[in-house]
C-alpha positions as a Markdown table, in Angstrom:
| # | Residue | x | y | z |
|---|---|---|---|---|
| 1 | Unk | 0.0 | 0.0 | 0.0 |
| 2 | Unk | 2.7 | 2.6 | 0.8 |
| 3 | Unk | 4.4 | 2.0 | -2.6 |
| 4 | Unk | 1.1 | 2.6 | -4.4 |
| 5 | Unk | 0.6 | 5.8 | -2.4 |
| 6 | Unk | 4.1 | 6.9 | -3.4 |
| 7 | Unk | 3.4 | 6.1 | -7.1 |
| 8 | Unk | 0.1 | 8.0 | -7.0 |
| 9 | Unk | 1.8 | 10.9 | -5.3 |
| 10 | Unk | 4.4 | 11.0 | -8.0 |
| 11 | Unk | 1.6 | 11.2 | -10.6 |
| 12 | Unk | 0.2 | 14.2 | -8.8 |
| 13 | Unk | 3.6 | 15.8 | -8.5 |
| 14 | Unk | 4.2 | 15.1 | -12.2 |
| 15 | Unk | 1.0 | 16.7 | -13.2 |
| 16 | Unk | 1.7 | 19.7 | -11.0 |
| 17 | Unk | 5.2 | 20.0 | -12.6 |
| 18 | Unk | 3.7 | 20.0 | -16.1 |
| 19 | Unk | 1.2 | 22.7 | -15.2 |
| 20 | Unk | 4.1 | 24.7 | -13.8 |
| 21 | Unk | 6.1 | 24.2 | -17.0 |
| 22 | Unk | 3.2 | 25.6 | -19.0 |
| 23 | Unk | 1.9 | 28.3 | -16.7 |
| 24 | Unk | 4.9 | 29.3 | -14.5 |
| 25 | Unk | 5.7 | 32.3 | -16.7 |
| 26 | Unk | 2.3 | 33.8 | -15.7 |
| 27 | Unk | 3.0 | 33.1 | -12.0 |
| 28 | Unk | 6.2 | 35.1 | -12.5 |
| 29 | Unk | 4.1 | 38.2 | -13.1 |
| 30 | Unk | 3.2 | 38.1 | -9.4 |
| 31 | Unk | 6.4 | 36.6 | -8.0 |
| 32 | Unk | 9.3 | 37.8 | -10.1 |
| 33 | Unk | 12.0 | 35.6 | -8.4 |
| 34 | Unk | 10.1 | 32.6 | -9.7 |
| 35 | Unk | 11.7 | 33.3 | -13.1 |
| 36 | Unk | 14.9 | 31.7 | -11.8 |
| 37 | Unk | 13.2 | 28.4 | -11.1 |
| 38 | Unk | 10.7 | 28.4 | -13.9 |
| 39 | Unk | 13.1 | 29.3 | -16.7 |
| 40 | Unk | 15.1 | 26.1 | -16.5 |
| 41 | Unk | 12.0 | 24.0 | -15.7 |
| 42 | Unk | 10.3 | 25.4 | -18.9 |
| 43 | Unk | 13.4 | 24.6 | -21.0 |
| 44 | Unk | 13.5 | 21.1 | -19.6 |
| 45 | Unk | 9.8 | 20.6 | -20.3 |
| 46 | Unk | 10.1 | 21.8 | -23.9 |
| 47 | Unk | 13.2 | 19.7 | -24.5 |
| 48 | Unk | 11.5 | 16.6 | -23.2 |
| 49 | Unk | 8.7 | 17.2 | -25.8 |
| 50 | Unk | 10.9 | 18.2 | -28.7 |
| 51 | Unk | 13.5 | 15.5 | -28.3 |
| 52 | Unk | 11.2 | 12.8 | -27.1 |
| 53 | Unk | 13.0 | 12.1 | -23.8 |
| 54 | Unk | 11.2 | 10.4 | -20.9 |
| 55 | Unk | 11.0 | 12.5 | -17.7 |
| 56 | Unk | 12.9 | 10.8 | -14.8 |
| 57 | Unk | 9.7 | 10.9 | -12.8 |
| 58 | Unk | 8.1 | 8.3 | -15.1 |
| 59 | Unk | 10.5 | 5.4 | -14.4 |
| 60 | Unk | 10.4 | 6.3 | -10.7 |
| 61 | Unk | 6.6 | 6.0 | -10.7 |
| 62 | Unk | 6.8 | 2.7 | -12.6 |
| 63 | Unk | 9.3 | 1.4 | -10.1 |
| 64 | Unk | 6.9 | 2.1 | -7.2 |
| 65 | Unk | 4.0 | 0.6 | -9.2 |
| 66 | Unk | 6.0 | -2.6 | -9.6 |
| 67 | Unk | 6.9 | -2.6 | -5.9 |
| 68 | Unk | 3.1 | -2.2 | -5.2 |
| 69 | Unk | 2.3 | -5.3 | -7.3 |
| 70 | Unk | 1.0 | -3.3 | -10.2 |
| 71 | Unk | 2.4 | -3.2 | -13.7 |
| 72 | Unk | 4.3 | -0.3 | -14.9 |
| 73 | Unk | 3.7 | 1.2 | -18.3 |
| 74 | Unk | 5.6 | 2.0 | -21.5 |
| 75 | Unk | 6.4 | 5.5 | -22.7 |
| 76 | Unk | 6.1 | 8.7 | -20.6 |
| 77 | Unk | 3.7 | 10.4 | -18.3 |
| 78 | Unk | 2.2 | 12.5 | -21.0 |
| 79 | Unk | 1.6 | 9.5 | -23.4 |
| 80 | Unk | 0.1 | 7.4 | -20.6 |
| 81 | Unk | -2.1 | 9.8 | -18.7 |
| 82 | Unk | -2.7 | 13.0 | -20.7 |
| 83 | Unk | -2.7 | 12.0 | -24.4 |
| 84 | Unk | -5.5 | 9.5 | -24.0 |
| 85 | Unk | -7.6 | 12.3 | -22.3 |
| 86 | Unk | -6.8 | 14.9 | -25.0 |
| 87 | Unk | -5.9 | 13.0 | -28.1 |
| 88 | Unk | -7.2 | 9.5 | -28.7 |
| 89 | Unk | -4.8 | 8.9 | -31.6 |
| 90 | Unk | -1.3 | 7.5 | -31.4 |
| 91 | Unk | 1.6 | 9.6 | -29.9 |
| 92 | Unk | 3.4 | 11.1 | -32.9 |
| 93 | Unk | 6.4 | 13.3 | -33.6 |
| 94 | Unk | 4.0 | 16.1 | -34.8 |
| 95 | Unk | 2.1 | 15.9 | -31.4 |
| 96 | Unk | 5.4 | 16.2 | -29.5 |
| 97 | Unk | 6.4 | 19.2 | -31.6 |
| 98 | Unk | 2.9 | 20.7 | -31.0 |
| 99 | Unk | 3.1 | 20.3 | -27.2 |
| 100 | Unk | 6.7 | 21.6 | -27.1 |
| 101 | Unk | 5.7 | 24.6 | -29.2 |
| 102 | Unk | 2.8 | 25.2 | -26.8 |
| 103 | Unk | 5.2 | 25.4 | -23.9 |
| 104 | Unk | 7.5 | 27.8 | -25.8 |
| 105 | Unk | 4.7 | 30.0 | -27.1 |
| 106 | Unk | 2.8 | 30.2 | -23.8 |
| 107 | Unk | 5.8 | 31.1 | -21.8 |
| 108 | Unk | 7.1 | 33.4 | -24.6 |
| 109 | Unk | 3.9 | 35.5 | -24.2 |
| 110 | Unk | 4.2 | 35.4 | -20.4 |
| 111 | Unk | 7.8 | 36.5 | -20.4 |
| 112 | Unk | 7.3 | 39.1 | -23.1 |
| 113 | Unk | 4.6 | 40.8 | -21.0 |
| 114 | Unk | 6.8 | 40.5 | -17.9 |
| 115 | Unk | 9.7 | 42.1 | -19.8 |
| 116 | Unk | 7.5 | 45.0 | -21.0 |
| 117 | Unk | 6.2 | 45.6 | -17.5 |
| 118 | Unk | 9.7 | 45.6 | -16.1 |
| 119 | Unk | 11.1 | 48.0 | -18.8 |
| 120 | Unk | 8.2 | 50.4 | -18.2 |
| 121 | Unk | 8.8 | 50.3 | -14.5 |
| 122 | Unk | 5.3 | 49.2 | -13.5 |
């Protein structure tokens, strides 16, 4: 039971991490120092999508699922949990590029607004 709880907690942390990757630039409007944490996190998230890497949280979650007597899964977190909810089709290179571009575009807008606010002194 504790291993399943750890695995489920990792899923929740992973989802929170992904939401932070996508929306952290907007949080930096309020808390400017967050830029120093969010910047590298956003780059990491975009790279995972563009290159097709598997986030280290995925094998860790699978490890605890196996210890809990469950089966792990192939692929990454996004492919296993999020893609079936959003896109019923197979995971493709085009979809990875789309998601990576979404991370870059969303945060590009957030940081452009933050930069303009800062240069105007507001």
